N, C-alpha and C positions, 0 to 999 in steps of 0.2 A: 632870528631872535630865539634865545633859549627860554622855553616855558618852564613853569614850576614842575610840571610832570617830567620834562626832559631832565631837569636838575635832579629830581628824586631818583629816576632810574640810573643816572650817571653815578650818584653817590652810592646807590645800592650795589652797583657793579663793582665799584672800587672796594667797598667793604667786603663783598663776597669773595672777590678774587684775591685780595690781600689776605683775608682770613684763610682761604683755602690753601694758598701757598705757604702759609705759616703753620699748616698742619691742622686746620679746623674745617676741612671740607665736610659738608653734610647739612648745611643750612645757612640761612642768612643770619648774620651775627648782629646783636645789639651793640650799644656803646661799650659794654664790657661782656666778655664771654663768661657765662656762669653755668657750669655743669649742673645736672639735675641733683647730683649727690649733695647731701646736706653738709654744711660747714662743720668743722671740728668744734664741738661744743666747748672745748677747753681753750680754744684760740681767742685771744683778746686783741682787738685792733686798737692801737694806741690812740687813734683819733676818735674812737667811739666813746660814748658816755661822757663827753665833755673833756676828755683827757687832753691836756695841752702838751705839745711837743716842743722841747727846748731846741734852740738853734744847733746845739752840739749833738743832738740825738738823731740826726737824719739818717745816718748809716744804720742805726738800730731800728729806726722806723721802717726803712725799706726792707730790711731783713725780716721784720716781724709780720709784714703784710702777707696774707695768703693770696698770692697773685693768681693762682688758678681760679679762685672764687672770692674776689675781694669784696669788702663792704663798700659798695659803689658810692654811697653818700659820703663816707669818710674819705675815700680816695679822691672824689671830685672836689671835696672841700680843700684838700691839700694842693691840688693841681695848680691853682693860681700862684702859689708860693714859689713855683719854679722860676718865676721872673725875679724873685728877690733873694733866693737862697742858692748860691753856687754849689754848696755842699750837698744839697738835695739833688740838684741836677746830676752831679758826678756820681752820687750813690745809685740813682735810678739808671743812669747810663751803664754803669758797671753791672747792675742786675740784668738789664736788657741783654747785654752781650753774653752773660753767663747762662741765660736760660736757653734750653733747646727749643726747637719748634714745638708749638703747642699752645694751649689756652693761656698759660702764664706769660709766655713771650708776647702774645697778642695784647694782653691787658697792660703789660708794661709799656709796649709801644703806644698804645692808645693814650696812656697817661702822659707820656712824653709829648704827644702831638696835641694835647689839650691846651697847652700854653707854649706855643713855638717860640722859644727864646734863641738868641744868637748862639749861645753856648751849645745848645742841642744841634742846631744846624751845622755849626762848625765841626762838631764831632762826627756827625753823620757824613759830612763831606770827606773828612780825613779817612774814615773807614771805607767809604765808597771808592776811593782812589788807591787803596792799598793793593798794589799789584802782586804782593807775595802771599796774601791771605784771602782766599776766596770766601771764607766765612765772614770776614770783616766786610768785604764788598757786598755780600748779601745783606748783612745787617744794616750797613750804611744806606744802601739804595732802598731797602724796605722802609727805613725811617724817613728818608727824603720823600718817598711816595706818600707817606701819611701826613707830611707837613704841607702847609700852603706852598704853592709854586713860587719860585723866585729865580732871578738871573743865575745865581750860583748853582742851584739844584738843576736848572735847565742845562747849564754847561756840563756839569758832571754826568747827567743822564745822557746827554748827546754823545759824550766821549765813550760812555759805556755801550751805547748802541753800536758804535763803530768798532769797538775793541773787545767787548766781553765775549768770552767763550763758554762760560758756565751758564747753562740754561736757566737755572733758578735766579741767578743774579740778573740775567737778561730780562726775565719777567718783571722784576722789580724796576729795572731801568725803564721799561716801557711804561709802567705806571707813573714813574717820577718825571717822565719827559712831557712837560706841559708848558710849551712856550707861551709867553704873554704878549708877543708882538706879531704883526702880520708875517706870514711865511714867505721866505725868499723863494721865488719860482724855481731857481736852480736846485734848492734843497727839496722842494716839493717833488720834483722828478725822481730824486734819489730815494726819499723817504717813502713815497707811495709804493714804489716797486719793492722796497725793503719790507714794509709792513705787510704787503700782499704775500710775499714769500713766507713770512713768519706765521701767517694764518694756517699754513700747512705744517707747522713745527710739531715735533713729537710730544713736547710738553704742553699740557692743556693750558697752564698759566700763561705761556708765551702766546698761544693762539688767542686767548682771551684779551691779553693786553694789546696784541697786534690789531685786532678788529676794532678796538676802541680808538687807537691812534689813526687807523685808516679812515675811520668815520670823520675825523677832524681834518685830515690832510687830503683825502681823495675827493675834492669838491667837484671835480668833473665826473665822478663816479666811473672811473676807468675800470676798477675792480670791485668797488664796494658792494654794490647790490648782489652781484653773483657770489661774493665771499660771504655776505650775510646769509643769503638763502642756503648756502652749503653748511654754514656753521650752526644754523638753526636745527640741523639734524645731527650735530656733533654728539658723540657718545658721552661727553663730559658736561655735567650740569652747569658748571661755572662758565663754560664756553658758550652754551646756549643763552645764558643770562647776559653775557657780554655782547653777543650778537644782537640781542634785543635792545640792549643799551645803545649799540651803534645805530640802530634804526632811529632811536630818539635823538641822538647827537646830530645826525645828518638829516633828520626829518624826512626819512625815505618814505616814498609812497609807491603806488602801483597795484594793479589788481592781483598780481601773483603774490605780492607780499601780504596784501589784505587777506587773501584766501588762506595763506599759511598761518597768519596770526589767529584767525578764527579757528583753524584746525588745532592749533596749540591750546587755545583757550578751552576748547571743547573736549580735549583729550584727557580722560580720567587717569591715564597711566603716566601723564607728565607730572613733573615735580610742581608743587604748589607755587614756589617762587617764580618758576618759569612761566606758568599760566598767568600769574598776577602781573608779571612784566609785560606779557603779550596784551593783556587787557588794557594796560596803560596806553599802549601804542594805538589801539583802535579808536581812540578819541580823535585822531587826525584824519580819519577816513569817513567818507560818505557811505552809508550802508543801505542796501536795498531792503525791502520788507523781510525777505527770507533771511538775509544776512543778519538783520537786527534780531530776529527770533533766535537765530543760532547764538548770537552774542548774549541775549538774555538767558538762554539755557546754560551757557558756560558760566555766566555770573552766578546763577542759582547754584550750580555745582560747587563753585568756589566758596560760596557762603556756607553751604552745608559742610564742606571740608573744614572751614575755619571754626565752625561750631562743634565739630566732632571732638570728643575727649581724646587726649593723648594716650595711646596704648602703652 
């Protein structure tokens, strides 16, 4: 059974990995990526101050939004209209395709995923199966990975896992591949071996996606625990977070894993998000008195870090 903490870590991993491969590595992202730099004082968001947008103005509205640092309240207020305004959907999809990797692209993608309408799904699928345009495949698969899972996205992602040669597109396919039905045993044998091999992939985002999928498919733990323990020492932060998410998805236990989690929690040189994810996992373990003291010391360090001013 999936606990609320397991769900939280899983969502954290999806957000972190997707943001990282869209060019936002360096921290866990909130609903919208907002750089520290102040907004242009002269920029006026059409939805702010009660401004009403006419149905014929959606293209102008999309062009006017500062997508690198949007007015989150105004953008969130417009998002539900995606289900009612095809012109708005088309304008935002065009903006998403036009943006290079970075904060603006992430924010447009998040806006599209806020209200997943069939028009968005259909366009994402069309891009994802474009054999001639690798950028289109990347954009389509990234968008599918941000939308709720469904039969069509599963089919497209499955095909991409078998055919995709572009590493970045493959990383998105791994995130988009979320079957909603029991796994066919014949497929399990194929996928488990495939996901295990990809935990050694040169691209960090592929390793991160592979360990997440392996946690769901390798129920016999043929490779999972060994791969998790190895990736907890990965050089890339997003991969370490993904490995911790995999321990949650599979509810992994064992003294070696417990010891490693305590070590991560108490490591002052580790990234804050990695230590926080390790702390979440320790709720599933019985701790000895000495281990509990180490846990409390790690929590105290985390609290002090969270209260420290940003330099």
